[in-house]
C-alpha positions as a Markdown table, in Angstrom:
| # | Residue | x | y | z |
|---|---|---|---|---|
| 1 | Met | 0.0 | 0.0 | -0.2 |
| 2 | Asp | 1.5 | 3.6 | -1.0 |
| 3 | Pro | 2.9 | 5.4 | 2.3 |
| 4 | Val | 0.0 | 8.1 | 2.2 |
| 5 | Thr | -2.5 | 5.5 | 3.2 |
| 6 | His | -0.4 | 4.0 | 6.1 |
| 7 | Ile | 0.7 | 7.5 | 7.5 |
| 8 | Thr | -3.2 | 7.9 | 7.5 |
| 9 | Ala | -3.8 | 4.8 | 9.4 |
| 10 | Gly | -1.6 | 5.9 | 12.0 |
| 11 | Val | -3.1 | 9.0 | 12.5 |
| 12 | Leu | -6.5 | 7.5 | 13.2 |
| 13 | Leu | -4.9 | 5.3 | 15.4 |
| 14 | Gly | -3.1 | 8.0 | 17.4 |
| 15 | Gln | -6.4 | 10.2 | 17.1 |
| 16 | Ala | -8.8 | 6.9 | 18.7 |
| 17 | Ala | -6.0 | 6.2 | 21.6 |
| 18 | Lys | -5.5 | 10.2 | 22.4 |
| 19 | Asp | -7.3 | 10.3 | 25.7 |
| 20 | Arg | -5.8 | 6.7 | 27.0 |
| 21 | Phe | -1.9 | 8.7 | 26.5 |
| 22 | Pro | -2.7 | 12.3 | 27.9 |
| 23 | Gly | 0.8 | 12.8 | 29.0 |
| 24 | Val | 2.0 | 12.0 | 25.4 |
| 25 | Arg | 1.4 | 15.0 | 23.4 |
| 26 | Pro | 3.1 | 14.4 | 20.0 |
| 27 | Leu | 1.0 | 10.8 | 20.4 |
| 28 | Val | -0.8 | 11.0 | 16.7 |
| 29 | Pro | 2.6 | 12.1 | 15.0 |
| 30 | Leu | 4.4 | 9.0 | 16.9 |
| 31 | Ser | 1.2 | 6.6 | 16.0 |
| 32 | Ala | 1.9 | 7.8 | 12.3 |
| 33 | Leu | 5.8 | 7.3 | 12.7 |
| 34 | Ala | 5.2 | 3.6 | 14.0 |
| 35 | Val | 2.5 | 2.5 | 11.3 |
| 36 | Trp | 5.1 | 4.0 | 8.6 |
| 37 | Met | 8.3 | 2.3 | 10.4 |
| 38 | Pro | 8.1 | -1.3 | 8.4 |
| 39 | Asp | 8.4 | 0.8 | 5.0 |
| 40 | Val | 12.2 | 1.9 | 6.5 |
| 41 | Asp | 13.4 | -1.5 | 4.2 |
| 42 | Asn | 12.7 | 0.9 | 0.9 |
| 43 | Ile | 16.7 | 1.8 | 1.9 |
| 44 | Val | 17.4 | -1.4 | -0.2 |
| 45 | Thr | 16.2 | 0.3 | -3.4 |
| 46 | Phe | 20.0 | 1.8 | -3.4 |
| 47 | Phe | 21.4 | -1.4 | -3.9 |
| 48 | Gly | 19.6 | -2.8 | -6.8 |
| 49 | Ala | 16.5 | -4.0 | -8.5 |
| 50 | Glu | 17.1 | -7.6 | -7.3 |
| 51 | Ala | 18.0 | -6.7 | -3.7 |
| 52 | Tyr | 14.7 | -4.9 | -3.6 |
| 53 | Met | 13.0 | -7.9 | -5.2 |
| 54 | Arg | 14.2 | -10.1 | -2.3 |
| 55 | His | 14.5 | -7.6 | 0.7 |
| 56 | His | 11.2 | -5.2 | 0.6 |
| 57 | Arg | 8.2 | -6.5 | 2.7 |
| 58 | Gly | 11.0 | -8.7 | 4.5 |
| 59 | Tyr | 12.1 | -8.7 | 8.2 |
| 60 | Thr | 10.9 | -5.1 | 8.8 |
| 61 | His | 7.3 | -6.3 | 8.2 |
| 62 | Ser | 7.4 | -9.5 | 10.1 |
| 63 | Leu | 5.8 | -10.1 | 13.2 |
| 64 | Leu | 8.8 | -10.6 | 15.0 |
| 65 | Gly | 10.8 | -7.3 | 13.2 |
| 66 | Gly | 7.7 | -5.1 | 13.8 |
| 67 | Ala | 7.3 | -6.2 | 17.1 |
| 68 | Leu | 11.3 | -5.2 | 17.8 |
| 69 | Met | 11.1 | -2.0 | 15.9 |
| 70 | Ala | 7.5 | -1.2 | 18.1 |
| 71 | Trp | 9.4 | -2.1 | 21.1 |
| 72 | Leu | 12.4 | 0.2 | 20.3 |
| 73 | Leu | 10.2 | 3.2 | 19.7 |
| 74 | Ala | 7.9 | 2.9 | 22.8 |
| 75 | Leu | 11.3 | 2.5 | 24.9 |
| 76 | Val | 12.7 | 6.0 | 23.3 |
| 77 | Val | 9.1 | 8.1 | 23.7 |
| 78 | Ser | 8.9 | 6.4 | 27.5 |
| 79 | Arg | 12.2 | 7.8 | 27.9 |
| 80 | Phe | 12.2 | 11.5 | 26.2 |
| 81 | Ala | 8.5 | 12.1 | 25.9 |
| 82 | Gly | 7.2 | 10.7 | 29.5 |
| 83 | Gly | 3.9 | 10.2 | 30.7 |
| 84 | Ala | 3.1 | 6.7 | 29.6 |
| 85 | Lys | 5.0 | 3.3 | 30.5 |
| 86 | Ala | 6.8 | 1.8 | 27.8 |
| 87 | Ser | 4.5 | -1.2 | 27.7 |
| 88 | Arg | 1.3 | 0.4 | 27.3 |
| 89 | Leu | 3.0 | 2.6 | 24.3 |
| 90 | Phe | 4.2 | -0.8 | 22.6 |
| 91 | Val | 0.8 | -2.1 | 22.6 |
| 92 | Leu | -0.3 | 0.9 | 20.8 |
| 93 | Phe | 2.5 | 1.2 | 18.4 |
| 94 | Tyr | 2.8 | -2.6 | 17.7 |
| 95 | Leu | -0.9 | -2.1 | 16.6 |
| 96 | Gly | 0.2 | 0.5 | 14.2 |
| 97 | Val | 3.0 | -1.7 | 12.7 |
| 98 | Leu | 0.0 | -4.6 | 12.3 |
| 99 | Ser | -2.1 | -2.0 | 10.6 |
| 100 | His | 0.9 | -1.5 | 8.0 |
| 101 | Leu | 1.0 | -5.2 | 7.8 |
| 102 | Phe | -2.5 | -5.6 | 7.1 |
| 103 | Leu | -2.5 | -2.7 | 4.5 |
| 104 | Asp | 0.3 | -4.7 | 2.4 |
| 105 | Cys | -1.0 | -8.0 | 2.5 |
| 106 | Ile | -4.3 | -7.2 | 0.7 |
| 107 | Thr | -2.5 | -5.9 | -2.1 |
| 108 | Ser | -1.1 | -8.4 | -4.5 |
| 109 | Tyr | 3.0 | -7.7 | -4.0 |
| 110 | Gly | 3.1 | -10.3 | -1.2 |
| 111 | Thr | 4.6 | -9.8 | 2.6 |
| 112 | Gly | 7.3 | -11.7 | 4.4 |
| 113 | Val | 5.2 | -11.6 | 7.9 |
| 114 | Phe | 6.5 | -14.8 | 9.2 |
| 115 | Leu | 10.5 | -14.1 | 8.7 |
| 116 | Pro | 12.8 | -15.6 | 10.0 |
| 117 | Phe | 10.6 | -18.8 | 10.6 |
| 118 | Ser | 9.4 | -18.8 | 7.3 |
| 119 | Asp | 9.8 | -16.9 | 3.9 |
| 120 | Val | 6.5 | -17.3 | 2.7 |
| 121 | Arg | 5.1 | -14.3 | 1.2 |
| 122 | Val | 1.2 | -13.5 | 2.4 |
| 123 | Ser | -0.8 | -12.0 | 0.1 |
| 124 | Val | -4.7 | -11.5 | 0.1 |
| 125 | Pro | -5.4 | -9.4 | -3.2 |
| 126 | Ser | -8.8 | -7.3 | -2.7 |
| 127 | Val | -7.6 | -3.4 | -3.2 |
| 128 | Phe | -5.3 | -2.1 | -5.5 |
| 129 | Ile | -1.8 | -0.9 | -4.5 |
| 130 | Ile | -2.9 | 2.7 | -4.9 |
| 131 | Asp | -7.0 | 3.0 | -4.2 |
| 132 | Pro | -8.0 | 7.0 | -4.2 |
| 133 | Ile | -11.2 | 5.8 | -2.8 |
| 134 | Tyr | -9.8 | 4.1 | 0.2 |
| 135 | Ser | -7.1 | 6.5 | 0.8 |
| 136 | Leu | -9.2 | 9.7 | 0.5 |
| 137 | Ala | -12.2 | 8.2 | 2.9 |
| 138 | Leu | -9.4 | 7.5 | 5.5 |
| 139 | Ile | -7.9 | 11.0 | 4.8 |
| 140 | Gly | -11.4 | 12.7 | 5.3 |
| 141 | Leu | -12.0 | 10.9 | 8.5 |
| 142 | Ala | -8.8 | 12.0 | 9.9 |
| 143 | Val | -9.1 | 15.7 | 9.1 |
| 144 | Ala | -12.6 | 15.6 | 10.1 |
| 145 | Ala | -11.4 | 14.3 | 13.5 |
| 146 | Ala | -8.9 | 16.8 | 13.9 |
| 147 | Leu | -10.8 | 19.5 | 13.2 |
| 148 | Arg | -13.6 | 18.4 | 15.4 |
| 149 | Pro | -11.8 | 17.1 | 18.9 |
| 150 | Ala | -15.3 | 16.9 | 20.4 |
| 151 | Ala | -16.4 | 14.0 | 17.7 |
| 152 | Gly | -12.4 | 13.2 | 16.6 |
| 153 | Lys | -12.4 | 9.8 | 18.6 |
| 154 | Lys | -15.9 | 8.5 | 17.2 |
| 155 | Leu | -14.3 | 9.7 | 13.7 |
| 156 | Ala | -11.1 | 8.0 | 14.4 |
| 157 | Val | -12.3 | 4.7 | 15.6 |
| 158 | Ala | -15.0 | 4.9 | 12.0 |
| 159 | Gly | -11.8 | 5.8 | 10.2 |
| 160 | Leu | -10.1 | 2.1 | 11.1 |
| 161 | Ala | -13.3 | 0.7 | 10.7 |
| 162 | Val | -13.3 | 1.6 | 7.1 |
| 163 | Met | -10.0 | 0.5 | 7.1 |
| 164 | Leu | -11.0 | -2.9 | 7.7 |
| 165 | Ala | -14.7 | -3.4 | 6.2 |
| 166 | Trp | -13.1 | -1.9 | 2.9 |
| 167 | Pro | -10.6 | -4.9 | 2.1 |
| 168 | Ala | -13.2 | -7.2 | 3.6 |
| 169 | Ile | -16.0 | -5.8 | 0.6 |
| 170 | Gly | -13.1 | -6.1 | -1.9 |
| 171 | Phe | -12.1 | -9.8 | -1.1 |
| 172 | Gly | -15.9 | -10.4 | -1.4 |
| 173 | Val | -16.3 | -8.9 | -4.6 |
| 174 | Gly | -13.4 | -10.4 | -5.9 |
| 175 | Gln | -14.4 | -14.1 | -5.3 |
| 176 | Ala | -18.0 | -13.4 | -7.0 |
| 177 | Val | -16.2 | -11.9 | -9.7 |
| 178 | Ser | -13.6 | -14.8 | -10.2 |
| 179 | Ala | -16.6 | -17.1 | -10.0 |
| 180 | His | -18.4 | -14.9 | -12.7 |
| 181 | Ala | -15.6 | -14.7 | -15.0 |
| 182 | Arg | -15.1 | -18.3 | -15.2 |
| 183 | Asp | -18.7 | -18.9 | -16.3 |
| 184 | Leu | -18.1 | -16.4 | -18.8 |
| 185 | Leu | -15.0 | -18.2 | -20.1 |
| 186 | Val | -16.6 | -21.4 | -20.2 |
| 187 | Ala | -19.3 | -20.4 | -22.0 |
| 188 | Arg | -17.1 | -19.1 | -24.8 |
| 189 | Gly | -15.5 | -22.5 | -25.0 |
| 190 | Glu | -12.7 | -22.3 | -23.1 |
| 191 | Lys | -11.7 | -24.5 | -20.2 |
| 192 | Pro | -9.5 | -22.9 | -17.5 |
| 193 | Thr | -8.0 | -25.1 | -14.7 |
| 194 | Arg | -8.1 | -22.2 | -12.3 |
| 195 | Val | -9.7 | -18.7 | -12.3 |
| 196 | Thr | -7.9 | -16.1 | -10.5 |
| 197 | Ala | -9.3 | -12.2 | -10.2 |
| 198 | Gln | -6.9 | -9.8 | -9.0 |
| 199 | Pro | -7.9 | -6.0 | -8.2 |
| 200 | Asp | -6.9 | -3.7 | -10.8 |
| 201 | Ala | -6.9 | -0.2 | -10.6 |
| 202 | Phe | -10.2 | 1.4 | -9.5 |
| 203 | Ala | -11.4 | -1.8 | -7.6 |
| 204 | Pro | -13.8 | -2.9 | -6.9 |
| 205 | Leu | -15.3 | -1.4 | -10.3 |
| 206 | Trp | -12.1 | -2.9 | -12.4 |
| 207 | Trp | -10.8 | -6.7 | -12.0 |
| 208 | Lys | -7.6 | -8.3 | -13.9 |
| 209 | Ile | -8.7 | -12.0 | -14.5 |
| 210 | Ile | -6.1 | -14.6 | -14.6 |
| 211 | Ala | -7.3 | -17.9 | -16.0 |
| 212 | Glu | -4.7 | -21.4 | -16.6 |
| 213 | Glu | -5.5 | -23.2 | -19.7 |
| 214 | Gly | -3.1 | -26.0 | -20.4 |
| 215 | Asn | 0.5 | -24.3 | -20.6 |
| 216 | Asp | -0.8 | -20.8 | -21.0 |
| 217 | Tyr | -2.5 | -17.9 | -19.1 |
| 218 | Val | -5.3 | -16.2 | -20.2 |
| 219 | Leu | -5.1 | -12.3 | -19.0 |
| 220 | Thr | -8.2 | -10.7 | -19.6 |
| 221 | Gly | -10.3 | -8.2 | -17.4 |
| 222 | Leu | -13.5 | -7.3 | -16.2 |
| 223 | Thr | -15.6 | -4.1 | -15.1 |
| 224 | Leu | -19.0 | -4.1 | -13.0 |
| 225 | Ala | -20.0 | -1.3 | -15.4 |
| 226 | Asp | -20.3 | -4.3 | -17.7 |
| 227 | Pro | -20.0 | -7.4 | -15.6 |
| 228 | Asp | -21.3 | -9.7 | -18.7 |
| 229 | Thr | -18.3 | -8.9 | -21.0 |
| 230 | Leu | -14.5 | -9.7 | -20.7 |
| 231 | Leu | -11.9 | -7.4 | -22.0 |
| 232 | Pro | -9.9 | -8.4 | -25.0 |
| 233 | Glu | -7.6 | -11.5 | -23.5 |
| 234 | Arg | -3.9 | -11.8 | -24.0 |
| 235 | Arg | -2.5 | -15.4 | -24.0 |
| 236 | Phe | 0.9 | -16.0 | -22.3 |
| 237 | Glu | 3.2 | -19.1 | -22.5 |
| 238 | Arg | 3.8 | -20.1 | -18.5 |
| 239 | Ala | 7.2 | -20.0 | -17.6 |
| 240 | Gly | 8.7 | -23.2 | -15.9 |
| 241 | Arg | 9.7 | -23.2 | -12.6 |
| 242 | Asp | 11.9 | -25.9 | -13.3 |
| 243 | Glu | 13.5 | -23.8 | -16.4 |
| 244 | Leu | 14.1 | -20.9 | -13.6 |
| 245 | Glu | 15.5 | -23.2 | -11.3 |
| 246 | Arg | 18.0 | -24.3 | -13.9 |
| 247 | Leu | 19.4 | -20.8 | -14.7 |
| 248 | Gly | 19.4 | -20.2 | -11.0 |
| 249 | Lys | 22.2 | -22.4 | -11.0 |
| 250 | Gln | 24.0 | -20.4 | -13.2 |
| 251 | Ala | 22.6 | -16.9 | -11.5 |
| 252 | Pro | 20.9 | -16.9 | -8.2 |
| 253 | Val | 18.2 | -14.5 | -9.3 |
| 254 | Phe | 16.2 | -16.7 | -11.1 |
| 255 | Ser | 16.0 | -19.0 | -8.2 |
| 256 | Tyr | 14.6 | -15.9 | -6.3 |
| 257 | Tyr | 12.5 | -15.0 | -9.0 |
| 258 | Val | 10.4 | -18.7 | -9.0 |
| 259 | Trp | 9.9 | -17.4 | -5.2 |
| 260 | Phe | 8.9 | -13.7 | -5.6 |
| 261 | Thr | 6.4 | -14.8 | -8.5 |
| 262 | Asp | 2.9 | -15.9 | -8.5 |
| 263 | Phe | 2.3 | -16.1 | -12.3 |
| 264 | Pro | 5.4 | -16.3 | -14.3 |
| 265 | Val | 5.1 | -16.0 | -17.8 |
| 266 | Lys | 7.7 | -15.9 | -20.6 |
| 267 | Ser | 8.4 | -14.6 | -24.2 |
| 268 | Ala | 11.8 | -15.5 | -26.5 |
| 269 | Ala | 13.3 | -13.2 | -29.1 |
| 270 | Ala | 16.0 | -14.0 | -31.1 |
| 271 | Thr | 19.3 | -11.7 | -30.7 |
| 272 | Pro | 22.5 | -11.4 | -32.8 |
| 273 | Asp | 24.4 | -13.3 | -29.9 |
| 274 | Gly | 21.4 | -16.2 | -29.9 |
| 275 | Thr | 18.2 | -16.0 | -27.5 |
| 276 | Ala | 16.4 | -14.1 | -25.0 |
| 277 | Leu | 14.3 | -15.1 | -22.6 |
| 278 | Ala | 11.8 | -12.7 | -20.9 |
| 279 | Phe | 10.2 | -13.5 | -17.8 |
| 280 | Gln | 7.3 | -11.7 | -16.2 |
| 281 | Asp | 4.9 | -11.8 | -13.4 |
| 282 | Leu | 1.1 | -10.8 | -14.3 |
| 283 | Arg | 0.4 | -9.5 | -11.3 |
| 284 | Phe | 2.4 | -6.2 | -12.5 |
| 285 | Ile | 0.8 | -6.3 | -15.8 |
| 286 | Ala | -2.4 | -3.9 | -15.7 |
| 287 | Val | -5.5 | -4.4 | -17.6 |
| 288 | Asn | -6.9 | -0.9 | -16.9 |
| 289 | Pro | -6.5 | 1.1 | -20.0 |
| 290 | Leu | -5.9 | 3.9 | -18.3 |
| 291 | Val | -3.0 | 2.6 | -16.2 |
| 292 | Glu | -1.4 | 1.0 | -19.5 |
| 293 | Lys | -1.7 | 4.9 | -20.9 |
| 294 | Val | 0.3 | 6.3 | -18.0 |
| 295 | Arg | 2.8 | 3.2 | -17.5 |
| 296 | Gly | 3.4 | 2.8 | -21.1 |
| 297 | Pro | 4.3 | -1.0 | -22.2 |
| 298 | Met | 7.1 | -1.6 | -19.5 |
| 299 | Val | 6.0 | -4.3 | -16.7 |
| 300 | Pro | 7.9 | -3.5 | -13.2 |
| 301 | Phe | 10.0 | -6.6 | -12.8 |
| 302 | Thr | 11.1 | -7.8 | -15.5 |
| 303 | Leu | 13.7 | -10.6 | -15.8 |
| 304 | Thr | 15.3 | -11.3 | -19.1 |
| 305 | Ala | 18.1 | -14.2 | -19.8 |
| 306 | Tyr | 20.5 | -13.9 | -22.5 |
| 307 | Leu | 21.2 | -17.2 | -24.0 |
| 308 | Asp | 24.4 | -18.4 | -26.4 |
| 309 | Pro | 23.3 | -20.8 | -29.2 |
| 310 | Ala | 24.2 | -23.5 | -27.2 |
| 311 | Gly | 21.6 | -22.4 | -24.4 |
| 312 | Lys | 23.7 | -21.0 | -21.9 |
| 313 | Leu | 23.8 | -18.0 | -20.1 |
| 314 | Thr | 25.6 | -15.5 | -20.9 |
| 315 | Arg | 24.0 | -12.9 | -18.9 |
| 316 | Ala | 20.5 | -11.5 | -17.2 |
| 317 | Met | 18.9 | -7.8 | -16.8 |
| 318 | Phe | 16.6 | -7.6 | -14.4 |
| 319 | Ser | 14.6 | -4.1 | -14.6 |
| 320 | Gln | 12.2 | -2.4 | -12.2 |
| 321 | Met | 10.0 | 0.2 | -12.8 |
| 322 | Gly | 12.2 | 1.4 | -15.9 |
| 323 | Lys | 15.5 | 0.6 | -14.0 |
| 324 | Gly | 17.8 | -2.2 | -15.3 |
| 325 | Glu | 20.5 | -4.4 | -13.2 |
| 326 | Leu | 23.1 | -6.2 | -15.1 |
| 327 | Ile | 23.6 | -9.7 | -13.6 |
| 328 | Leu | 26.2 | -11.9 | -14.7 |
| 329 | Pro | 26.1 | -15.8 | -14.2 |
| 330 | Arg | 27.6 | -17.9 | -11.7 |
| 331 | Thr | 28.7 | -15.2 | -9.6 |
| 332 | Gly | 25.3 | -13.3 | -9.3 |
| 333 | Val | 26.7 | -9.8 | -9.1 |
| 334 | Gly | 24.8 | -7.1 | -10.1 |
| 335 | Leu | 25.7 | -3.6 | -11.6 |
| 336 | Ala | 22.9 | -1.6 | -10.0 |
| 337 | Gly | 22.0 | 0.9 | -12.1 |
| 338 | Phe | 22.9 | -0.5 | -15.5 |
| 339 | Gly | 20.5 | 1.5 | -17.9 |
| 340 | Gly | 17.7 | -0.3 | -20.0 |
| 341 | Gly | 14.5 | -2.1 | -18.9 |
């Protein structure tokens, strides 16, 4: 989820708990800080696209890591701000961290909440990564709570209720959309083995539909403004995880990519030196025309393998949001900032 929504959730939490911590005057900004803290791992951006894939939403986004950060913040605040015990502040700040984890888990990216015990990435996609309706509703209630102190607590609690309720609605709509999309695909003669609906920009109005059919993925979409018409479909060859693991023996980034992706696809193109295999994840290919116009053809987290005529990996390029990173085989050493993507 975007940082504005995270911080707004922290403001609402602080406003709702303000009367319980009368001696801590900067409680609201401190609560906002607690909710934002897990995103301190964005610093890995400076170490390249591969590092971002591997470590963002990792240890600082885990239940244990979040608890440690919340406890450290509580100790500092109780020492210098005064007026509250560290244990009580920890409860508030940890609730803030948990709200951050919740807001990230309801998107499709995936969050390592169980690290260091398990590296499984938890994702229950029900809200798009940027949801203006959701964010503006939370911001509006936070502003109203600040402008009307007498009703501030009730408005803040209402904001927290919206924070929980909107994703629940989105999840329910997504399940219904998935079942309906399957019926539409079957009605036109296709035989999907699995159909998944994921929120696209302006969900719950727009939904991305991913259907498995044989060795292909079918990518289409559905808008509730016209629920009985699927968007034009695009077919992709499913990327074999065994193939990625074989490449991972030459460059570890391919093995990390197996762990990171949910719907990996591939395309091949001839090059003067052999073949280029481009791997992408359908999670990051939008079906909403507006997103395509704004972002263009670029697909985040694209991993390209360059093979010689014998099929040996000569180099790889991993691009994230238009910035590419050259990765050499066997060593896995990347040159961050290499142009391309």
